[in-house]
C-alpha positions in Angstrom: -76.6 -173.0 -123.0 -77.5 -172.5 -119.1 -74.2 -173.5 -117.0 -75.7 -175.0 -113.7 -72.8 -174.8 -110.8 -73.7 -177.3 -108.0 -74.9 -180.7 -107.2 -76.9 -182.1 -109.7 -80.0 -183.2 -108.5 -83.9 -183.1 -109.7 -84.4 -179.7 -108.2 -81.5 -178.1 -110.0 -83.1 -179.5 -113.2 -86.6 -178.5 -112.5 -85.2 -174.8 -111.6 -82.9 -174.9 -114.8 -85.9 -175.7 -117.0 -88.3 -173.5 -115.8 -86.1 -170.9 -116.5 -85.1 -172.3 -119.8 -89.0 -172.1 -120.3 -89.5 -168.6 -118.9 -86.5 -167.8 -121.9 -88.5 -169.4 -124.7 -92.0 -167.7 -123.9 -89.7 -164.4 -124.7 -88.3 -165.5 -128.0 -90.0 -168.5 -129.3 -88.1 -171.4 -131.0 -85.2 -170.4 -128.7 -82.5 -173.5 -128.8 -82.0 -173.7 -125.3 -80.1 -176.6 -123.1 -78.7 -177.1 -120.1 -75.4 -178.2 -118.8 -74.2 -179.5 -115.5 -70.8 -178.3 -114.3 -70.9 -181.3 -112.2 -72.8 -183.7 -114.4 -72.7 -187.3 -115.0 -74.8 -189.2 -117.7 -78.1 -188.6 -119.6 -80.1 -187.4 -116.7 -77.4 -184.9 -115.6 -75.7 -184.1 -118.6 -72.0 -182.5 -118.3 -71.5 -179.0 -119.5 -68.6 -180.3 -121.6 -70.3 -182.9 -123.4 -73.2 -180.5 -124.4 -71.2 -177.9 -125.7 -68.9 -180.5 -127.7 -72.4 -182.4 -129.2 -73.6 -178.5 -130.0 -70.3 -177.7 -131.8 -70.9 -181.2 -133.9 -74.5 -180.5 -134.6 -73.8 -176.7 -135.7 -73.3 -177.0 -139.4 -76.6 -179.1 -139.6 -78.6 -176.2 -137.6 -76.7 -173.5 -140.0 -78.3 -175.8 -143.0 -81.7 -176.0 -141.7 -81.8 -172.3 -141.0 -80.5 -171.8 -144.6 -83.7 -173.8 -145.6 -86.0 -172.2 -143.8 -85.0 -168.9 -144.9 -84.9 -169.8 -148.6 -88.4 -171.1 -148.0 -89.4 -168.0 -146.7 -87.9 -165.8 -149.5 -89.7 -168.4 -152.3 -93.0 -168.0 -150.2 -92.4 -164.0 -150.7 -91.6 -164.1 -153.9 -94.6 -166.3 -155.3 -96.8 -163.8 -153.2 -95.6 -161.1 -154.9 -95.7 -162.8 -158.6 -99.6 -163.6 -157.7 -100.1 -160.1 -156.4 -98.4 -158.3 -159.7 -100.3 -161.1 -161.8 -103.5 -160.1 -160.7 -102.7 -156.5 -161.3 -101.8 -155.5 -157.8 -99.3 -152.8 -157.3 -96.4 -154.2 -154.8 -95.0 -151.0 -153.0 -92.8 -152.9 -150.4 -90.9 -156.0 -151.1 -90.1 -157.9 -147.7 -86.5 -158.0 -147.2 -85.1 -161.7 -147.7 -84.1 -163.4 -144.3 -80.4 -163.3 -143.9 -78.8 -166.5 -142.2 -75.5 -166.2 -140.3 -72.5 -168.1 -141.6 -70.4 -167.4 -138.6 -70.8 -167.2 -134.7 -70.4 -169.2 -131.9 -71.6 -172.4 -131.9 -73.4 -171.4 -128.1 -73.4 -169.2 -125.9 -72.9 -170.1 -122.6 -74.8 -168.3 -119.9 -73.5 -169.4 -116.2 -76.5 -169.6 -113.5 -74.7 -167.0 -111.1 -76.2 -164.1 -110.0 -72.7 -162.7 -108.9 -69.1 -163.5 -109.6 -68.0 -166.9 -108.0 -64.3 -167.5 -109.5 -64.1 -170.9 -108.4 -67.1 -171.7 -110.3 -66.4 -169.5 -113.4 -63.0 -170.7 -113.5 -64.2 -174.6 -114.1 -66.9 -173.4 -116.8 -64.5 -171.7 -118.6 -62.5 -174.7 -118.5 -65.1 -176.7 -119.8 -66.0 -174.5 -122.6 -62.1 -174.7 -123.7 -61.9 -178.4 -123.5 -64.9 -178.7 -125.6 -63.6 -177.2 -128.5 -66.7 -175.6 -129.0 -65.5 -172.3 -129.4 -68.8 -171.4 -127.7 -68.9 -167.7 -126.1 -69.2 -167.1 -122.5 -71.4 -164.5 -121.0 -70.8 -162.5 -117.7 -72.9 -163.8 -114.7 -76.7 -162.3 -114.6 -76.2 -159.5 -112.0 -76.1 -157.1 -110.6 -79.0 -155.6 -112.3 -82.1 -153.8 -110.8 -84.1 -156.9 -111.5 -81.9 -159.1 -109.1 -83.2 -156.4 -106.4 -86.8 -156.7 -107.6 -86.3 -160.4 -106.9 -85.0 -160.1 -103.5 -87.5 -157.9 -102.6 -90.1 -160.3 -103.8 -88.5 -163.3 -101.9 -88.4 -161.4 -98.7 -92.1 -160.0 -98.9 -92.9 -163.6 -99.6 -91.3 -164.8 -96.1 -92.8 -161.8 -94.3 -89.8 -160.1 -94.2 -90.3 -157.2 -96.2 -93.3 -154.8 -97.0 -94.3 -156.1 -100.9 -95.0 -152.6 -101.8 -93.6 -149.2 -100.2 -95.8 -147.3 -101.7 -99.1 -148.7 -100.3 -97.3 -147.9 -96.7 -98.8 -150.9 -94.9 -97.1 -152.5 -91.9 -95.7 -155.8 -91.5 -95.4 -156.7 -88.0 -91.9 -159.4 -88.8 -90.7 -156.6 -91.4 -86.5 -156.6 -91.1 -84.8 -153.5 -90.3 -81.6 -154.6 -91.4 -80.6 -157.1 -94.5 -77.7 -159.6 -95.0 -77.3 -160.1 -98.5 -75.8 -163.6 -98.6 -73.3 -164.8 -101.4 -71.0 -167.3 -102.5 -67.3 -166.6 -103.9 -65.5 -165.0 -100.9 -65.0 -161.0 -100.8 -65.0 -160.0 -104.5 -68.7 -161.6 -104.7 -69.8 -159.6 -101.6 -68.4 -156.3 -103.1 -70.3 -156.9 -106.4 -73.2 -158.1 -104.3 -73.5 -154.8 -102.6 -74.3 -153.1 -106.1 -77.4 -154.8 -106.0 -77.5 -154.6 -102.0 -77.6 -150.7 -102.5 -80.7 -151.1 -105.2 -82.9 -153.3 -102.5 -81.7 -151.1 -100.1 -83.6 -148.0 -101.8 -86.3 -150.2 -102.3 -86.9 -151.1 -99.1 -85.4 -148.0 -97.0 -83.5 -150.2 -94.8 -79.9 -151.1 -94.6 -78.5 -153.9 -96.8 -74.7 -155.2 -96.4 -73.5 -158.2 -98.4 -71.6 -161.2 -97.0 -70.2 -164.6 -98.7 -71.5 -167.4 -97.4 -68.3 -169.7 -98.0 -66.0 -166.9 -95.8 -65.6 -167.8 -92.8 -67.5 -165.9 -90.0 -68.6 -162.9 -92.7 -72.4 -163.4 -92.2 -71.9 -163.2 -88.5 -69.6 -160.2 -88.8 -72.3 -158.6 -91.1 -74.7 -159.1 -88.7 -73.1 -157.6 -85.5 -72.6 -154.3 -87.7 -76.0 -154.3 -88.5 -77.0 -154.5 -85.1 -74.3 -151.8 -83.9 -75.8 -149.6 -86.2 -79.3 -149.9 -84.5 -81.1 -152.5 -86.7 -82.8 -155.1 -84.6 -84.6 -157.3 -86.6 -82.6 -158.9 -89.3 -83.2 -161.0 -92.2 -81.1 -162.8 -94.8 -81.0 -162.6 -98.5 -79.7 -165.1 -100.5 -78.2 -163.5 -103.4 -78.1 -167.1 -104.9 -80.2 -168.8 -107.9 -80.4 -171.7 -105.8 -78.3 -174.9 -107.4 -74.9 -172.9 -106.1 -74.9 -174.2 -102.4 -77.2 -176.3 -100.2 -80.4 -174.9 -98.6 -78.5 -176.6 -95.0 -75.8 -173.9 -95.3 -78.2 -171.1 -95.7 -80.2 -172.2 -92.8 -76.8 -172.3 -90.7 -75.7 -168.9 -91.6 -79.0 -167.4 -90.6 -79.1 -169.3 -87.2 -75.7 -168.2 -86.7 -76.9 -164.5 -87.5 -80.1 -164.9 -85.3 -82.5 -164.3 -88.1 -84.9 -165.6 -90.4 -83.9 -166.3 -94.2 -85.8 -165.7 -97.4 -85.8 -168.3 -100.3 -83.4 -167.9 -102.9 -84.0 -166.2 -106.1 -84.9 -169.7 -107.8 -87.2 -169.3 -110.4 -88.5 -165.6 -110.4 -89.1 -164.6 -113.8 -86.6 -161.9 -114.2 -83.9 -164.7 -113.6 -85.1 -166.7 -117.0 -85.1 -163.3 -118.8 -81.6 -161.8 -117.7 -80.4 -165.0 -118.9 -82.2 -164.6 -122.2 -80.8 -161.1 -122.0 -77.2 -162.3 -121.8 -77.6 -164.8 -124.6 -79.2 -161.8 -126.6 -76.5 -159.3 -126.3 -73.6 -162.3 -127.1 -75.3 -162.1 -130.2 -76.0 -158.9 -131.0 -79.7 -159.4 -130.9 -81.9 -156.6 -129.8 -85.0 -157.4 -126.7 -87.7 -155.6 -125.8 -87.0 -153.9 -122.6 -88.9 -155.2 -119.6 -89.8 -153.4 -116.8 -90.2 -154.1 -113.0 -93.2 -155.6 -111.9 -92.8 -154.2 -108.6 -91.6 -150.8 -107.1 
């Protein structure tokens, strides 16, 4: 269950659907749904309502899974019997599929790059009010793949080299990065971890600032300029729906610099959401490797 913060709109829904499509490509058959924190109605279903429905449907899902597992076991048994009847030696009997009989009705993954206590409080409340006993995961970051995504978004905007190893020059490349977060000082501090990873990729200083903290972006811009950075860029450490694009543009204008796009539907975001889901259920996924270095 992808918990989408911010104002529900077509863009947020398309983004969430694309991220779930990425997750399903990594785990075919994944039952993935979207719940909007501020949703209302069928077009933008509210998180609490979607969780309540998931809890009601869980017994039927378990029954269907048990039937599917039994069908697989019966099919395997018939194949073995046919092989033995034909005089073949069956060296290895395939394991009988197991079906979970307990565990959460849903796993809720907040669509947040970093900790935003206000949003997380509301998500927790929706989980509790739904009566679903759903499990809530941590936010997606910090993670090296998010540093990769930030690097890509900056390079797409012409604000960073696409690949340090190639050593080609980008005339508009920034020599100082403001990592824009939401969630106050705590979110800025947490963003600093991904900021260090991004700094290592770009070989330029990166400092985090919260968009929802008055004057924070301007203060960080002044610190970077005082330290010798002349060409700044703002990198939104955001998935997208959390804040309006106008807020990002206003922050960049205040800091006197250009801004990259939010992380959006970058593939690593969908993969990290799936990884949070899998970790909550004890499922081991194949390790993803960064595409850019």
